[in-house]
N, C-alpha and C positions, 0 to 999 in steps of 0.2 A: 221227577215229574213236577211240572209247574202246577201249584195248587190253584192259583187264580185263573189258569187257562182252562181248567176242567169244570169249575163250578163258578157261577156268578154270585158272589157274596154281596150282601147289602152293606152300605156304608152308613156310619153314624153321622147325622147332621145335627148341629147344636145351635140353639138360640140362646145367646148369653143373657139378654135382658129378661127373658122368661125363665131361664134356668131349666130348659127342657131339651131333650134329645130324642130323635126318632131315627130308626133304621129304615132306609129307603134305597131302592136300586139306584146305582149311579148311571146317569144318562148324559152327563156333561152339561146339563142345564142348571138353572137356578132352582133351589128348593126354598119354599117360604114356610115360616112358622104358621101352624094352624091357629095359634092364639093371637099373635100380634101382626101377622102378615109381613114381617121383616125377612130379608134374606137370611138363611141359616148358613153357618160355616161348616165346612167338611171336617169332621173330627177324625176320620180314618176308620179303619176296620176294627181296631181294638180299643176304642174309647169306652170308658166306664164312667158314667155320670155320677157325680157325688150327690148326696141328698140336697134338696133345694135349700134347706136352712143352713147348710155348711158354707158360710161366706168365704172363709179363707181358702177352701179348696176350689170354689168357683172362681176366685180371683186368680188362682194359679192356672186353671183351665183357660181363662180369658187371656192371660199373658202368653201361654203356649200357642193358642190358636191365632191370636193376633200377630204373633211373630212369624207366622207362616208354617209352623210345624204341625204335624198331625200325630195321632196316636196309632202307630203301626208296629206290629210285631214281625210281620213277614217282610222280606225284601220285596221290591215292586213286582217281580214276577211270581213270588210266592214259593220259590225253590228252597230257600234257607230260612231258618228262624233265628234272627238276631234281635232280641228285644231291645228296643231303644228306650233310653231313660227319659222321663219327663218329670219335672217337679210336681209334688202333690200339694204343697202348702205355699202360702204367700211368703213365708219366711225363707223357704228354699229358693223361691224366685228372686227375692231381694239379695240373697247371698250370691246367686249366679250373676245378677246385674252388677254387683260390686266387682266381681271377677272380670266381667266384660269390660268395665271401665278401666280397671288396672292393666289388663293385658291387651286392650285394643281389639277385642273380639266383637262380632256382631251379637245382637241379643239372641238370635236363633242358635248360634254356635254355643253361647254360654248356657242357654237353657237345656241344651242337649248333653252337657257334661254330666257324667254320673257323679263324680266327686270334684267340686270346684277347687279343692286344695291340691289336687294332683298336678304336677307340672309335666 
């Protein structure tokens, strides 16, 4: 049974400059930060915000969201649970960017790699 078809789950929206996230219903429109009024990025259903003071984790979140990836654990329809890898620290982001440059991958493809040393 499709999980997302039965229940309307809220989506995490993230403001990178303010380091804030809010869960709001998805309606296809633009969500703005309550603090700075800038447009918020769609973080996905399974985003877990790091502490505001944790700069290296927020840099990793910024790299993931700016590359077009989201934090999703379910498949788009919600039928299967295939957790997707996302880097948690800026060091992991740098390692994946080096792999992307070596292999000719896009940044989004490299950031989604669970272990960059696997061929």
